[in-house]
N, C-alpha and C positions, 0 to 999 in steps of 0.2 A: 314515665321518665323519673329517675330518682330525684328527690327534692333538692339535692345540692347542685343539680345541673340546670342551666338556664333554659327558658322557653325559646325555641329556635324555629323559624319558619321551615316548613317541610322541604322547600326547595333547597335551602341551605343545608339542612340535615342530610338530604339525599346527596348533594354534592360532596359533603364531608365524608359520607359513607363510601362513595365511589373513589374518592381520593385515597382514603385509608386502605380500602380493599385492593385497588389496583397497585398501589405502591407496595403493599404487603405481599401480593401474589406474584409480582414480577421477579425475575431472577436476581438473587443477591446472596450474600454470605449465609443468612439464616436458612433460606430455602435450599441452597445447595447442600448445606450441612444436614438438614433433616431428610433430604432425599437420600444422601449417602447413608444416614442412620437407618432409614427405612429399608434400604437395600441390604444392609449388613445385619440389622437387629430386628426388623419387623416393626409394624405399627405400634403394638402395645408397649414395647420397650422404649419407643421413641416419644410416647405421650409426655413423660416428665420434661423432656427437652422442649417440646412444643409449648407446654404450659409455662415453662420458665421464660420462653421468648415473650409470650403475651404479657405476663406480669412484669417482667423486667423492663420491657420496652414501654409499657404504660407508665411505670414509675419514672423512667428516664424522661419521657415526654413531659410529664407534669413538672419535674424539676427544671427541665430546660425552659419551659414557659414561665416558670415562677422565679427565675433568677439566673440560670446559667448563661442564657443568651446575652444578658447584660454584661457578664464577665467577659465573654468573647468579644463583645463590642468594645469594651475598654482595653482589653489585653489580647490583641490578635495572635500574639506569640503563643498564648496558651492553647488556642485552637490548633495552631500549626503543630505544636508539640504533641497534642492529642492525636492528630492524624498520623504522625510518625509512629506513635505507639500502636495505633490501630493496625497499621500496615505490618508492623513487625509481628504482632500477635496473629494476624491472619496467615502470614507465611508459616508460622509454627503450626497452626491448625491444618493448613494444607499438607504439611509434612505428615501430621498424624493421620489424616484421612488417606493419604497415599499408601501408608503402611498398615492400614486396617485389614487388608485382605490376607488370608492365611496362605502359607506356602503349600500346605496340603490340607485336605479335608474341606468340609463345606461351611464351617462356622468361622465367622470373623473373629480375629483376636481383639483384645481391648474391650471397653465397655461404652455404652451410649452415654452421651452427656447428661448430667443430672439436672434437676430443676434449678438448683442454685448456680451451677456452672453456666447454664443457658441464660439465666437472668443476669448474671455478672457479665456475660459476653456482650450484652447490648451496649455496654459502656465502651467497648473497644471495637464496635461494629461501625465502620464508616458510613454504610448505607443507612443505618439506624439514625445516626446523627443528622444526616442530610434530610431524611424523612421527617424527623421530629422538628427540626428547625423550620423546614418548609411549611409543615402543617400549622405551626404556631404563627408564622409570618402571614399565612393566607387567611386563617380562620380565627386567630386571636391576636390581631395586630396590636391591640392595647394591652395584651397579656392579662386580661381579666381572669380571675380565679375560676369562675364558672365555665368560661369558654375553654380554658386550658384543660380543666378536668373533663369536659365533654370530649375533647380531642383524645385525651388519654384513654377514656372509657371506650370510645369508638375503636381505637386501635386494638384494645384488649378483646373486644367482641369479634373483630374480623380475623384475629390471629388463628383461631381453630380451623375455620373453613379454608383460609388461605394456605396455612402450613399443611393441613391434611392432604390437600391436592398433591403436594410434593412428596409427602411421606408415602402415600399410596402409589404414586408413580415409582418411587424407589423400590417399594415392595413388589410391584409388578416386574420391574427390571430384574430383581433378584430371581424371579422364577425363570427368566431367560438366561441368567448367568449362573447356571448350575455347576459349571466347571470353575474351580478356584482361579485358573488363569484369566478367565473372562471377568470374574469379580475383581481381581487385582487391576485389570485394565480399566474397569469402570471407576474404581477408586482413584486411580491416577488421573483419569479424565476429570473427575469431580475436583480433585486437588488443583489441576491446571485451571479449571474454570473459576475456582475460588481466588486464585492468584490474579486471573484476568479481571475479576470484579474490582480489583484495586485500580485499574487503569483510569476510570473516570475520576477517582479521587486524586490520583497523582497529577492528572491533566489539569484538574481544577486548582 
């Protein structure tokens, strides 16, 4: 284990790994977007998107644990405003995904999300905020530096296998959607699911 990380009992480390992996692999904006990218652009072209998620989310978790949660505690309106911005941006991304299918031919229009775009997206991803704050609350309640960095590192490690499942699923779906009309329908379905992922946030 890297020297900056604390010594943690195996059972706690296992529980943290399971929490990070399950929360990362279950449906959410990141997974729906990489699945759509896998279907439209393939695995290789989606790798920068996947790596951007891992790095961007790890950095966000670290900053949440080391100060941002205190800001939300003191100023709840800041968190509410952030959730509104997240919802607006997700609606925009849903529109982009819905219009990624080509009117003719087999190649999708547009380009896959870049590393920096994917990293920046974590800051307007409502599920990412919920995951990060929940992990810090459960596994670093005193917001100790070592514990927060451990959580951030674990999320970064589970990103590749968790997101790869969805990218490969999208790539397999692409083989079935050889007709442009079917690919268009798939993208509209992904867009609708992305909008639906906002429901728990709005309800909360």
